[in-house]
C-alpha positions, 0 to 999 in steps of 0.5 A: 839246789836247795841247800847249796851255799857259799861262804864269803870272808871279807877283810873289814880293816882290823877284823874279818866278816863272814857272809853266807848266800844260801839257795833257800828253796827247792830248784834254786841254786847259787852262782858266783861271778867275778870281774872288773874287781867285783865278786858277785854271789847270786841266788838264782831260780830254775828260770835264771831270775836272780832272787838275792845278790851280794857284791864285794870288792875282789881286793877285800875277799879273803876267802870264798868257799862253796858248800854243795848240798848233800846229795843222795846215793845213786844206784851206781855209786860204789859201796864199801866192801862188807866184812863178814864176821867169822 
């Protein structure tokens, strides 16, 4: 969904580097896969076509944080109790 983003922190020797992959348009999402020593973060369209891909060596990844886009409230969501002024 537009606004979804993944933040990746990499060990770059004497310092760290931070990268972000963001779903830039409506209907796109960000997928994370890992295997065989590689972490792959991909922005994908509704149809599954990759738009952008970032690959990192798993041994160098210090943190991978997924930030979902803010979602609107639904009708069945609980509302906080209202305090009446007396």
